[in-house]
C-alpha positions in Angstrom: 0.0 0.0 0.0 1.1 3.5 -0.8 0.4 6.8 1.1 -0.6 9.8 -1.0 2.6 11.6 -0.1 4.6 8.6 -1.3 2.7 8.3 -4.6 2.8 12.0 -5.6 6.4 13.2 -6.2 6.7 16.9 -7.1 7.7 17.4 -10.7 10.2 20.2 -11.5 9.0 22.6 -14.1 11.1 25.0 -16.2 10.4 28.5 -14.7 9.9 30.1 -18.2 7.4 27.5 -19.3 5.5 27.8 -16.0 5.2 31.5 -16.5 4.1 31.4 -20.1 1.9 28.3 -20.4 -1.3 27.6 -18.5 -1.8 24.5 -16.4 -3.2 21.3 -18.0 -7.0 21.8 -18.6 -7.4 18.4 -16.7 -6.1 17.3 -13.4 -4.5 13.8 -12.7 -5.4 11.6 -9.9 -2.0 12.3 -8.4 -2.6 16.0 -8.5 -6.0 15.6 -6.8 -4.4 13.7 -4.0 -2.0 16.6 -3.3 -4.9 19.1 -2.7 -4.8 20.4 0.8 -8.5 19.4 1.5 -7.7 15.8 0.4 -4.5 15.5 2.4 -6.5 16.5 5.5 -8.5 13.3 5.0 -5.3 11.2 5.2 -5.6 9.4 1.9 -4.0 6.1 1.2 -3.6 4.4 -2.2 -4.5 0.8 -1.6 -4.7 -0.4 -5.3 -3.7 0.9 -8.8 -0.7 3.0 -7.5 0.9 2.7 -11.0 -2.1 4.5 -12.6 -2.2 7.7 -10.7 -1.4 9.9 -13.7 -4.8 9.2 -15.2 -6.7 12.3 -16.1 -9.6 13.4 -13.9 -12.3 14.9 -16.2 -14.9 15.3 -13.4 -15.7 14.3 -9.8 -18.9 12.3 -9.2 -20.5 11.2 -5.9 -22.3 7.9 -6.3 -23.5 5.2 -3.9 -25.5 3.0 -6.4 -23.9 -0.4 -7.2 -24.6 0.1 -10.9 -23.0 3.6 -11.1 -20.9 2.6 -14.1 -23.9 3.0 -16.5 -24.1 6.7 -15.5 -20.4 7.5 -16.3 -18.8 8.5 -19.6 -15.1 8.1 -18.6 -12.5 10.0 -16.7 -14.5 10.5 -13.6 -13.2 10.3 -10.0 -16.0 8.5 -8.1 -16.5 9.3 -4.4 -18.4 6.8 -2.2 -18.9 5.7 1.4 -19.9 2.2 0.2 -23.0 2.2 2.4 -24.9 0.2 -0.2 -22.1 -2.3 -0.6 -21.4 -3.3 2.9 -21.9 -7.0 3.6 -22.1 -8.1 0.0 -18.7 -9.0 -1.5 -20.2 -9.8 -4.9 -21.6 -6.3 -5.1 -18.3 -4.8 -4.0 -16.4 -6.7 -6.8 -19.0 -5.8 -9.4 -18.9 -2.2 -8.3 -15.2 -2.0 -9.1 -15.6 -3.9 -12.4 -18.4 -1.6 -13.5 -16.2 1.4 -12.8 -13.4 -0.2 -14.8 -15.7 -0.8 -17.7 -16.8 2.8 -17.6 -13.2 3.9 -17.7 -13.4 5.8 -14.5 -10.3 7.6 -13.4 -10.3 6.4 -9.8 -12.5 5.6 -6.9 -12.2 7.2 -3.4 -13.8 5.4 -0.5 -14.5 7.2 2.8 -13.9 4.8 5.7 -16.5 4.9 8.5 -19.6 3.0 9.5 -19.9 0.9 6.3 -16.2 0.1 6.0 -14.0 0.9 9.0 -11.0 -0.7 7.1 -10.2 -1.0 3.4 -12.3 -3.8 2.0 -10.1 -6.6 0.8 -12.4 -7.7 -2.0 -12.6 -4.2 -3.5 -8.8 -3.8 -3.1 -8.1 -7.1 -5.0 -10.6 -6.3 -7.8 -9.2 -2.8 -8.2 -5.7 -4.1 -8.4 -6.7 -6.7 -11.1 -8.4 -4.0 -13.1 -5.7 -1.4 -12.7 -8.1 1.0 -11.2 -6.7 3.4 -8.5 -8.5 2.8 -5.2 -8.0 5.5 -2.5 -9.3 5.3 1.0 -9.8 8.3 3.3 -9.0 7.6 6.9 -10.6 10.8 8.0 -13.6 11.3 5.8 -15.0 14.8 5.2 -18.0 16.1 3.3 -17.6 15.1 -0.4 -19.2 18.3 -1.5 -16.1 20.2 -0.4 -13.9 18.1 -2.7 -16.3 18.2 -5.7 -16.6 22.0 -5.4 -12.8 22.5 -5.3 -11.9 20.0 -8.1 -14.7 21.3 -10.4 -13.6 24.9 -9.9 -10.0 24.1 -10.6 -11.0 22.2 -13.8 -13.1 25.1 -15.0 -10.3 27.6 -14.3 -7.8 25.3 -16.2 -10.1 24.9 -19.2 -10.6 28.7 -19.3 -6.8 29.3 -19.1 -6.3 26.8 -22.0 -8.9 28.6 -24.1 -7.3 32.0 -23.2 -3.9 30.7 -24.3 -5.3 29.4 -27.5 -6.9 32.7 -28.4 -3.8 34.7 -27.2 -1.5 32.6 -29.4 -3.8 32.7 -32.4 -4.2 36.5 -32.1 -0.5 37.0 -31.9 0.3 34.8 -34.9 -2.6 36.3 -37.0 -1.2 39.8 -36.3 2.2 38.7 -37.5 0.8 37.2 -40.7 -1.4 40.3 -41.5 1.7 42.5 -40.9 3.6 40.6 -43.5 6.1 39.2 -41.0 8.4 36.3 -42.2 7.8 32.8 -41.1 10.7 33.1 -38.7 8.8 35.7 -36.7 6.0 33.2 -36.3 8.4 30.5 -35.0 10.0 33.0 -32.6 6.6 33.8 -31.2 5.8 30.1 -30.6 9.2 29.6 -29.0 8.5 32.5 -26.7 5.2 30.9 -25.5 6.5 27.3 -25.3 10.0 28.2 -23.8 11.6 25.4 -25.7 13.4 24.9 -29.0 11.0 24.8 -32.0 12.0 22.9 -35.2 10.3 22.7 -38.6 11.3 19.7 -40.8 10.4 18.3 -44.0 9.0 14.7 -44.3 12.5 13.3 -44.5 13.4 14.8 -41.0 15.6 17.5 -42.7 15.6 20.7 -40.6 14.1 23.7 -42.4 13.9 26.3 -39.7 14.5 26.6 -35.9 13.6 29.0 -33.2 14.4 29.3 -29.5 17.4 29.9 -27.3 20.5 29.3 -29.5 22.3 27.0 -27.1 19.2 24.9 -26.5 18.6 24.7 -30.3 22.1 23.6 -30.9 21.8 20.9 -28.3 18.8 19.5 -30.1 20.3 19.7 -33.5 23.7 18.1 -32.6 22.3 14.6 -33.1 19.1 15.5 -34.8 18.7 12.8 -37.3 19.1 10.0 -34.8 16.9 11.7 -32.3 14.2 12.5 -34.8 14.1 9.0 -36.3 14.2 7.4 -32.9 11.3 9.5 -31.7 9.4 8.7 -34.9 5.8 9.7 -34.7 5.5 9.2 -30.9 5.1 11.9 -28.4 6.7 11.9 -25.0 9.5 13.4 -23.0 8.3 16.8 -24.0 8.4 16.2 -27.7 5.2 17.5 -29.2 4.6 17.6 -33.0 2.0 18.7 -35.5 1.7 18.0 -39.2 2.1 20.8 -41.8 0.1 20.6 -45.0 -3.1 21.5 -46.7 -5.4 20.5 -49.6 -4.8 16.8 -48.8 -1.0 17.1 -49.0 1.5 17.0 -46.1 4.9 18.8 -46.6 6.5 18.9 -43.2 6.0 19.0 -39.5 6.6 21.3 -36.5 8.2 19.9 -33.4 8.4 21.4 -29.8 11.5 19.8 -28.4 11.6 19.2 -24.7 8.4 21.2 -23.8 8.4 21.3 -20.1 4.7 22.1 -19.7 1.9 19.6 -19.9 1.3 17.6 -23.1 -2.1 19.2 -23.7 -0.7 22.7 -23.7 2.2 21.7 -25.9 -0.1 20.1 -28.4 -2.3 23.2 -28.4 0.8 25.4 -29.2 2.0 23.0 -31.9 -1.4 23.0 -33.5 -1.8 26.8 -33.5 1.7 27.1 -34.9 0.9 24.6 -37.7 -2.2 26.5 -38.6 -0.4 29.8 -38.8 2.5 28.4 -40.8 0.2 26.7 -43.3 -1.9 29.9 -43.7 1.3 32.0 -44.0 2.5 29.7 -46.9 -0.9 29.8 -48.6 -0.9 33.6 -48.6 2.6 33.7 -50.2 4.4 34.8 -47.1 7.5 32.9 -48.1 7.9 35.2 -51.2 7.8 32.3 -53.6 10.7 30.5 -51.9 10.5 27.0 -50.4 11.4 26.3 -46.8 14.5 24.5 -48.1 15.6 27.6 -50.0 15.1 29.8 -46.9 17.0 27.3 -44.7 19.9 27.3 -47.1 19.9 31.1 -47.3 19.9 31.4 -43.6 22.8 29.1 -43.2 25.0 30.4 -46.0 24.3 34.0 -45.1 25.3 33.2 -41.5 28.5 31.6 -42.7 29.5 34.4 -45.1 28.5 37.2 -42.6 30.6 36.2 -39.6 27.8 37.2 -37.3 27.8 33.7 -35.8 30.9 31.5 -35.4 31.0 28.6 -38.0 31.2 26.1 -35.1 27.8 27.2 -33.9 26.3 26.7 -37.4 27.6 23.1 -37.8 24.6 21.4 -36.1 22.3 23.4 -38.4 24.2 22.3 -41.4 24.2 18.7 -40.4 20.5 18.8 -39.5 19.7 20.4 -42.9 21.2 17.3 -44.6 24.6 18.6 -45.6 27.3 15.9 -45.2 29.9 17.4 -42.8 32.0 14.5 -41.5 35.4 14.0 -43.3 34.4 16.2 -46.2 36.1 18.8 -48.5 34.0 22.0 -48.7 34.2 24.1 -51.8 32.9 27.7 -51.4 31.5 29.2 -54.6 29.7 32.5 -55.5 27.9 32.6 -58.8 26.9 35.8 -60.6 24.2 36.2 -63.3 22.5 32.8 -62.6 19.2 32.1 -60.7 19.6 30.4 -57.4 16.8 27.9 -58.4 18.8 27.0 -61.5 21.9 26.5 -59.5 20.2 24.3 -57.0 18.6 22.3 -59.7 22.0 21.7 -61.5 23.5 20.5 -58.2 20.8 17.9 -57.9 21.1 16.9 -61.5 24.9 16.4 -61.2 24.5 14.6 -57.9 26.7 17.1 -56.1 25.9 17.4 -52.3 25.6 21.1 -51.4 23.6 24.1 -50.7 22.7 27.1 -52.8 21.0 30.4 -51.8 20.8 34.0 -52.9 23.0 36.4 -51.0 21.5 39.7 -49.8 24.1 41.8 -51.7 23.5 39.9 -54.9 24.8 36.6 -56.4 24.3 33.1 -55.3 26.4 31.4 -52.6 27.1 27.7 -53.1 28.8 25.3 -50.7 29.7 22.0 -52.2 30.4 19.1 -49.8 32.6 16.4 -51.5 34.3 13.3 -50.3 38.0 14.0 -49.6 39.1 11.5 -52.2 37.2 13.2 -55.0 38.8 15.6 -57.4 37.3 18.9 -56.1 38.9 21.0 -58.8 37.5 18.9 -61.7 34.1 18.6 -60.2 33.9 22.4 -59.7 35.0 23.1 -63.2 32.4 20.6 -64.6 29.7 22.3 -62.6 30.8 25.7 -63.8 30.9 24.7 -67.5 27.4 23.1 -67.3 26.0 26.1 -65.5 27.4 28.6 -68.0 26.1 26.4 -70.9 22.6 26.0 -69.4 22.2 29.7 -68.5 23.2 30.8 -72.0 25.0 33.8 -70.5 28.6 34.6 -71.3 28.6 36.9 -68.3 27.9 34.0 -65.8 30.7 33.9 -63.3 31.6 31.0 -61.0 34.1 32.3 -58.4 35.7 29.7 -56.2 38.0 29.5 -53.2 40.2 26.5 -52.7 38.6 23.4 -51.0 38.5 23.6 -47.2 38.7 20.4 -45.1 38.0 22.2 -41.9 34.5 23.6 -41.3 35.8 26.6 -39.4 37.6 27.7 -42.6 34.4 27.8 -44.7 33.5 31.4 -43.9 36.9 32.7 -45.1 36.4 30.7 -48.2 33.0 32.2 -48.9 34.3 35.7 -48.4 37.2 34.9 -50.8 34.8 33.6 -53.4 32.5 36.6 -53.0 35.5 39.0 -53.4 36.6 37.2 -56.6 33.1 37.3 -58.0 32.8 41.0 -57.2 36.1 41.8 -58.8 35.2 40.3 -62.2 31.4 40.6 -62.3 31.3 43.5 -64.8 33.9 42.3 -67.3 34.0 38.5 -67.4 33.1 38.3 -71.0 35.7 40.9 -72.1 38.5 39.3 -70.0 38.0 35.8 -71.4 38.2 34.3 -67.9 38.1 30.5 -67.3 34.9 28.7 -66.2 36.0 28.8 -62.6 37.6 32.1 -61.5 39.9 32.0 -58.6 41.8 34.6 -56.6 44.9 34.2 -58.7 42.8 35.2 -61.8 41.8 38.7 -60.6 45.3 40.2 -60.1 45.2 44.0 -59.9 41.4 44.1 -60.2 41.0 42.1 -57.0 43.4 44.4 -55.1 41.7 47.5 -56.2 38.4 46.0 -55.2 39.7 45.5 -51.7 40.9 49.1 -51.5 37.9 50.8 -53.1 36.8 52.4 -49.8 40.2 54.0 -49.1 39.8 57.8 -49.3 43.2 58.1 -51.1 42.2 55.6 -53.8 38.8 57.4 -54.2 40.5 60.8 -54.7 43.1 59.3 -57.0 40.3 57.9 -59.3 38.4 61.2 -59.3 41.6 63.1 -60.2 42.8 60.8 -63.0 39.3 60.5 -64.6 38.0 64.0 -64.0 38.0 64.9 -67.7 35.5 62.1 -68.5 33.3 62.1 -65.4 31.5 65.4 -65.8 31.4 66.7 -69.5 28.7 65.5 -71.9 29.6 62.3 -73.7 31.8 61.1 -70.9 29.8 57.9 -70.3 30.3 56.7 -73.9 34.0 57.5 -73.8 34.4 55.8 -70.4 33.0 52.6 -72.0 35.4 52.8 -74.9 38.3 53.4 -72.5 37.2 50.4 -70.3 37.1 48.0 -73.2 40.4 49.3 -74.7 42.3 48.8 -71.4 40.5 45.5 -70.6 41.6 44.0 -74.0 45.2 45.0 -73.5 44.9 48.1 -75.7 43.8 46.0 -78.6 42.2 48.5 -81.1 40.8 45.9 -83.5 39.1 44.0 -80.7 37.8 47.3 -79.1 36.4 48.5 -82.4 34.7 45.1 -83.0 33.1 45.0 -79.5 31.8 48.6 -79.9 30.6 48.0 -83.5 32.5 51.0 -84.9 35.1 51.4 -87.6 38.8 51.7 -86.9 38.9 55.4 -87.8 35.9 56.1 -85.6 37.6 54.4 -82.7 40.8 56.4 -83.3 38.8 59.6 -83.0 37.3 58.5 -79.7 40.7 57.5 -78.3 42.1 60.9 -79.3 39.2 62.6 -77.5 39.9 60.5 -74.4 43.6 61.4 -74.3 42.7 65.0 -74.9 40.2 65.2 -72.0 42.5 63.3 -69.6 45.7 64.9 -70.7 47.5 61.5 -71.1 49.2 59.5 -73.7 47.6 56.0 -73.8 50.6 54.6 -75.7 52.8 55.4 -72.7 52.7 52.3 -70.4 52.9 54.1 -67.1 50.2 56.6 -68.0 47.9 53.9 -69.4 48.5 51.9 -66.2 47.6 54.9 -64.0 44.4 55.5 -66.0 43.6 51.7 -65.9 43.9 51.6 -62.1 41.8 54.7 -61.7 39.1 53.2 -63.9 39.2 49.9 -61.9 38.7 52.0 -58.7 35.9 54.0 -60.2 34.1 50.9 -61.3 34.6 49.3 -57.9 33.0 52.3 -56.3 30.1 52.3 -58.7 29.5 48.5 -58.0 
């Protein structure tokens, strides 16, 4: 036999979760036994101690032997047993009828009918797995029913209030045009636990919550997610995402410290909001996978978050990260969707996403025994052929075997892409452009914000920057210098005759006061023009 104090351990609750989520709209048998009024009656659990976590939906006082036909399930039945005394068959049938009606528990007040716990009822309750509690100091049952009913009503009202509060907050975000991440942040605030959105293959698409807690969840995500499967427990609460008969993902509350009913309510409200957000075009035409890749690659390139902290996200997103060679790329003049489609077509593991400042960042994840240079070149050649654009640039950094070196590689690739973005066709660059291919242009690009470089460019090009016709002459000068002062090629690219080109070159030299046949003067003008173009970009 178990006393109430033994059977009801106090559960620890996360303080934030307790503050932000209401109590469970139902009480368990265990919780009822901890009420002060019940404890004063000296309760003792004499059977079914393993079933004390059953939910109590209502409290019902009943003395009739056939009370089971009046129950609908989940009731805690209170009785003195006055109509059962002296008839062991009735006592056993009473317990069996409560079991058939799926009652939560039976509470027997000891007194004139039963001064001691009846053995027949105890054995029957134990066989049925029905909690049987006796009160050694009975009290008016009306006091218990009033207290339990009022608590149940308050809890149900709190659950409804939470539901409406969450729905109102999420609806306001949707109507304000907020991104999906804002919706997830709001759910994480209410649930006080990590929130994860996945596709149907358990790949992580988005997360919210305290960063350290999210990282702990993602560190071994695939194993944990597959082990949990579709089951709920240990604070893992999930809801399906989809509409119009098609599922496309799920949202998971990971380690929710509140009760399961509240967690399920939060997950369902979040799912409704995310589906509505997607139906209204809140993702700006981009899939969750595209948004996930963009967040990861932007984080790596931007240095706002250390690469080590982004590793769990990359792994959970499905990017192979163990013993790999990472090739950072930046592509200009090609659509991110086309780049991602080509990666899948060629079977190259990697991520692709648009960068905020323009261009598409790509991170290839190759086995270390693969020829990274050859695979990158093949990818670049196919991309340029499929895009049909001569100006398509694939800038690459050398392969990195350490994840922590990936951000530097992405910044290098972006620098290379920026340096040649406006003149790739004229320069006749290779399919894959690297730092060694940009030479002076790359250096000037790095120094473009230096005041001395800016004033130098303005001074050298002053004669072409303000007068009428300067833009056309600047274009001729740019092509002439980019082609190594090849007049035939320059005339061809500008669709003019040689004599017409000579007249324009004379006008340029006159306005700038230089001799373009002099190597040093031509080099000075070339550097100034590179600096000017870098500033304009």
